[in-house]
Backbone as CSV, one residue per row, in Angstrom:
resi,resn,N_x,N_y,N_z,CA_x,CA_y,CA_z,C_x,C_y,C_z
1,MET,-23.339,-6.925,11.744,-24.384,-7.360,10.878,-24.734,-6.271,9.861
2,ILE,-24.935,-5.053,10.310,-25.283,-3.967,9.401,-24.106,-3.640,8.490
3,THR,-22.892,-3.644,9.046,-21.722,-3.350,8.200,-21.526,-4.420,7.140
4,THR,-21.834,-5.658,7.465,-21.744,-6.742,6.481,-22.764,-6.543,5.366
5,LEU,-23.945,-6.146,5.736,-24.995,-5.886,4.744,-24.600,-4.732,3.829
6,ILE,-24.090,-3.663,4.400,-23.654,-2.520,3.599,-22.502,-2.921,2.677
7,ALA,-21.578,-3.703,3.194,-20.456,-4.156,2.371,-20.935,-4.989,1.192
8,ARG,-21.919,-5.825,1.429,-22.452,-6.635,0.332,-23.159,-5.779,-0.711
9,LEU,-23.912,-4.807,-0.241,-24.659,-3.953,-1.155,-23.738,-3.055,-1.987
10,THR,-22.659,-2.587,-1.392,-21.763,-1.682,-2.109,-20.646,-2.421,-2.842
11,GLY,-20.496,-3.695,-2.593,-19.459,-4.457,-3.287,-18.071,-4.314,-2.684
12,THR,-17.979,-3.784,-1.472,-16.652,-3.576,-0.890,-15.980,-4.885,-0.508
13,ASP,-16.728,-5.958,-0.301,-16.107,-7.250,-0.012,-15.214,-7.682,-1.171
14,LYS,-15.736,-7.558,-2.381,-14.966,-7.939,-3.562,-13.758,-7.019,-3.739
15,LEU,-13.956,-5.721,-3.478,-12.849,-4.774,-3.604,-11.757,-5.065,-2.584
16,ARG,-12.147,-5.401,-1.370,-11.150,-5.721,-0.338,-10.369,-6.986,-0.693
17,THR,-11.049,-7.965,-1.244,-10.372,-9.190,-1.671,-9.391,-8.892,-2.796
18,LEU,-9.822,-8.106,-3.753,-8.948,-7.713,-4.863,-7.785,-6.862,-4.360
19,ALA,-8.049,-5.970,-3.419,-6.998,-5.126,-2.842,-5.967,-5.976,-2.110
20,ASP,-6.421,-7.002,-1.423,-5.502,-7.900,-0.719,-4.589,-8.617,-1.709
21,THR,-5.140,-9.051,-2.819,-4.351,-9.712,-3.859,-3.315,-8.747,-4.450
22,ILE,-3.749,-7.548,-4.766,-2.846,-6.545,-5.345,-1.755,-6.177,-4.350
23,ALA,-2.121,-5.996,-3.087,-1.138,-5.628,-2.062,-0.077,-6.702,-1.906
24,SER,-0.475,-7.959,-1.940,0.512,-9.026,-1.812,1.423,-9.096,-3.044
25,GLN,0.907,-8.722,-4.199,1.711,-8.745,-5.421,2.752,-7.630,-5.463
26,VAL,2.438,-6.477,-4.910,3.351,-5.331,-5.011,4.197,-5.117,-3.765
27,SER,3.944,-5.864,-2.731,4.630,-5.657,-1.454,6.153,-5.736,-1.584
28,ASP,6.655,-6.721,-2.300,8.106,-6.863,-2.452,8.716,-5.693,-3.230
29,ALA,8.029,-5.240,-4.254,8.536,-4.109,-5.038,8.591,-2.836,-4.193
30,VAL,7.577,-2.636,-3.366,7.575,-1.462,-2.488,8.671,-1.602,-1.438
31,TRP,8.845,-2.800,-0.896,9.903,-3.020,0.095,11.270,-2.675,-0.499
32,GLN,11.516,-3.043,-1.732,12.786,-2.717,-2.376,12.991,-1.211,-2.467
33,ARG,11.925,-0.458,-2.617,12.020,1.002,-2.708,12.298,1.661,-1.362
34,VAL,11.814,1.057,-0.281,11.867,1.751,1.012,12.788,1.111,2.044
35,ARG,13.304,-0.058,1.796,14.002,-0.823,2.832,15.206,-0.118,3.432
36,ASN,15.908,0.687,2.662,17.111,1.332,3.177,16.804,2.486,4.120
37,ARG,15.629,3.036,4.037,15.324,4.223,4.822,14.268,4.014,5.890
38,VAL,13.324,3.130,5.648,12.151,3.024,6.509,12.497,2.586,7.935
39,THR,13.540,1.800,8.109,13.873,1.324,9.454,14.455,2.414,10.338
40,SER,14.875,3.522,9.749,15.446,4.604,10.544,14.456,5.731,10.814
41,LEU,13.222,5.571,10.373,12.213,6.612,10.537,11.295,6.295,11.720
42,GLY,10.673,7.330,12.242,9.654,7.145,13.265,8.398,6.541,12.647
43,ALA,7.466,6.132,13.487,6.276,5.417,13.007,5.446,6.248,12.018
44,ASN,5.115,7.476,12.381,4.284,8.297,11.499,5.025,8.693,10.233
45,GLU,6.286,9.010,10.382,7.096,9.383,9.226,7.248,8.198,8.272
46,ALA,7.474,7.018,8.819,7.604,5.810,8.000,6.307,5.510,7.263
47,ARG,5.186,5.712,7.946,3.885,5.463,7.320,3.692,6.352,6.095
48,GLY,3.976,7.618,6.231,3.847,8.538,5.109,4.837,8.248,4.004
49,TYR,6.070,7.915,4.389,7.115,7.609,3.414,6.730,6.384,2.580
50,VAL,6.277,5.345,3.240,5.887,4.120,2.527,4.695,4.399,1.622
51,ARG,3.729,5.140,2.129,2.536,5.444,1.332,2.912,6.166,0.034
52,VAL,3.767,7.166,0.151,4.164,7.943,-1.032,4.978,7.095,-2.008
53,ARG,5.885,6.284,-1.493,6.719,5.455,-2.371,5.934,4.305,-3.004
54,ALA,4.802,3.944,-2.415,3.985,2.849,-2.952,3.042,3.310,-4.059
55,ILE,2.760,4.597,-4.121,1.779,5.101,-5.080,2.074,4.689,-6.519
56,PRO,3.284,4.940,-7.054,3.493,4.565,-8.472,3.393,3.062,-8.721
57,VAL,3.844,2.273,-7.769,3.790,0.816,-7.934,2.344,0.344,-7.936
58,LEU,1.558,0.855,-7.011,0.147,0.475,-6.950,-0.619,0.951,-8.175
59,ARG,-0.394,2.186,-8.576,-1.104,2.717,-9.756,-0.807,1.859,-10.989
60,GLU,0.462,1.543,-11.184,0.840,0.733,-12.347,0.168,-0.631,-12.302
61,ARG,0.173,-1.260,-11.142,-0.403,-2.591,-11.010,-1.923,-2.557,-11.227
62,ILE,-2.577,-1.571,-10.653,-4.030,-1.479,-10.788,-4.411,-1.171,-12.234
63,GLU,-3.696,-0.247,-12.863,-4.019,0.117,-14.243,-3.698,-0.997,-15.226
64,SER,-2.621,-1.733,-14.987,-2.266,-2.802,-15.916,-3.119,-4.050,-15.719
65,GLY,-3.632,-4.232,-14.523,-4.377,-5.450,-14.233,-5.867,-5.353,-14.422
66,LEU,-6.374,-4.147,-14.557,-7.820,-3.987,-14.674,-8.194,-3.249,-15.942
67,ASP,-9.249,-3.676,-16.527,-9.830,-2.952,-17.646,-10.578,-1.766,-17.051
68,SER,-10.366,-0.585,-17.584,-10.970,0.616,-17.008,-12.505,0.556,-17.001
69,ARG,-13.059,-0.273,-17.842,-14.517,-0.387,-17.883,-15.053,-1.270,-16.767
70,GLU,-14.192,-2.013,-16.101,-14.638,-2.934,-15.063,-15.079,-2.223,-13.794
71,LEU,-14.462,-1.097,-13.476,-14.746,-0.396,-12.232,-15.115,1.059,-12.489
72,THR,-15.989,1.557,-11.671,-16.269,2.985,-11.719,-15.078,3.725,-11.118
73,SER,-15.026,5.018,-11.315,-13.903,5.771,-10.756,-13.916,5.721,-9.231
74,ARG,-15.101,5.706,-8.631,-15.207,5.604,-7.174,-14.693,4.250,-6.690
75,ALA,-15.084,3.188,-7.367,-14.637,1.853,-6.988,-13.132,1.713,-7.191
76,SER,-12.619,2.301,-8.255,-11.186,2.264,-8.510,-10.413,2.986,-7.409
77,GLN,-10.937,4.126,-6.962,-10.294,4.866,-5.876,-10.367,4.091,-4.565
78,MET,-11.501,3.441,-4.308,-11.630,2.616,-3.106,-10.647,1.459,-3.140
79,LEU,-10.499,0.833,-4.305,-9.546,-0.255,-4.463,-8.131,0.228,-4.172
80,PHE,-7.777,1.388,-4.714,-6.454,1.952,-4.466,-6.252,2.230,-2.978
81,ASP,-7.246,2.817,-2.330,-7.144,3.129,-0.902,-6.979,1.867,-0.054
82,PHE,-7.796,0.852,-0.331,-7.697,-0.407,0.408,-6.314,-1.042,0.214
83,ALA,-5.867,-1.124,-1.041,-4.574,-1.742,-1.337,-3.434,-0.942,-0.712
84,SER,-3.526,0.363,-0.762,-2.501,1.224,-0.187,-2.359,0.978,1.311
85,GLU,-3.467,0.912,1.993,-3.429,0.683,3.444,-2.840,-0.687,3.763
86,LEU,-3.196,-1.687,2.989,-2.657,-3.028,3.208,-1.150,-3.081,2.961
87,VAL,-0.687,-2.394,1.925,0.748,-2.355,1.634,1.491,-1.650,2.761
88,VAL,0.969,-0.534,3.219,1.625,0.211,4.300,1.726,-0.661,5.547
89,GLN,0.647,-1.335,5.912,0.675,-2.210,7.081,1.702,-3.327,6.918
90,SER,1.735,-3.924,5.753,2.665,-5.011,5.485,4.117,-4.549,5.579
91,ILE,4.415,-3.413,4.984,5.786,-2.902,4.988,6.203,-2.493,6.393
92,LEU,5.308,-1.874,7.142,5.652,-1.466,8.501,5.892,-2.675,9.401
93,GLN,5.146,-3.742,9.210,5.393,-4.972,9.964,6.742,-5.565,9.585
94,ARG,7.040,-5.544,8.314,8.322,-6.057,7.832,9.478,-5.217,8.363
95,ALA,9.296,-3.905,8.407,10.330,-3.000,8.915,10.551,-3.206,10.410
96,ALA,9.480,-3.482,11.138,9.606,-3.715,12.576,10.415,-4.974,12.858
97,ALA,10.329,-5.950,11.969,11.076,-7.193,12.145,12.524,-7.064,11.670
98,ALA,12.797,-6.077,10.827,14.153,-5.883,10.292,15.011,-5.155,11.325
99,PRO,16.318,-5.397,11.291,17.197,-4.670,12.210,17.204,-3.179,11.870
100,SER,17.219,-2.348,12.899,17.184,-0.906,12.710,18.550,-0.395,12.262
101,ARG,18.537,0.516,11.317,19.771,1.135,10.826,19.718,2.622,11.111
102,PRO,20.843,3.200,11.498,20.847,4.644,11.671,20.749,5.329,10.298
103,ALA,20.135,6.495,10.293,20.001,7.245,9.036,21.371,7.721,8.566
104,ILE,21.572,7.695,7.273,22.815,8.185,6.685,22.663,9.687,6.469
105,LEU,23.519,10.425,7.089,23.473,11.882,6.935,24.390,12.273,5.794
106,ARG,23.848,12.981,4.858,24.648,13.452,3.717,24.807,14.949,3.843
107,ARG,25.994,15.391,3.619,26.282,16.831,3.728,26.510,17.391,2.337
108,ALA,26.039,18.596,2.169,26.246,19.281,0.895,27.713,19.641,0.752
109,ALA,28.173,19.678,-0.468,29.582,19.988,-0.718,29.878,21.457,-0.551
């Protein structure tokens, strides 16, 4: 009850809804970036890898889809954080369902 009230007062409900929309829009693009490697990584390593590879895709989508005057910098950062977490969860679920591949070891010449 109190968390719902705080969410309404701070506007995080709207940000979470917008973050969910953005995450669903960029999920496939992020999957294309990480699909070859993420299935061979451990859970924590995969989480960090996906998060880092999702940053440029999320930034581009958020900046192109929103007028900078619509959100404060704090709200924009919260939106990015919410969307980032949703994308990471989505990709990790997708990776868990995908067949595991051994990592390709490359040797220096």
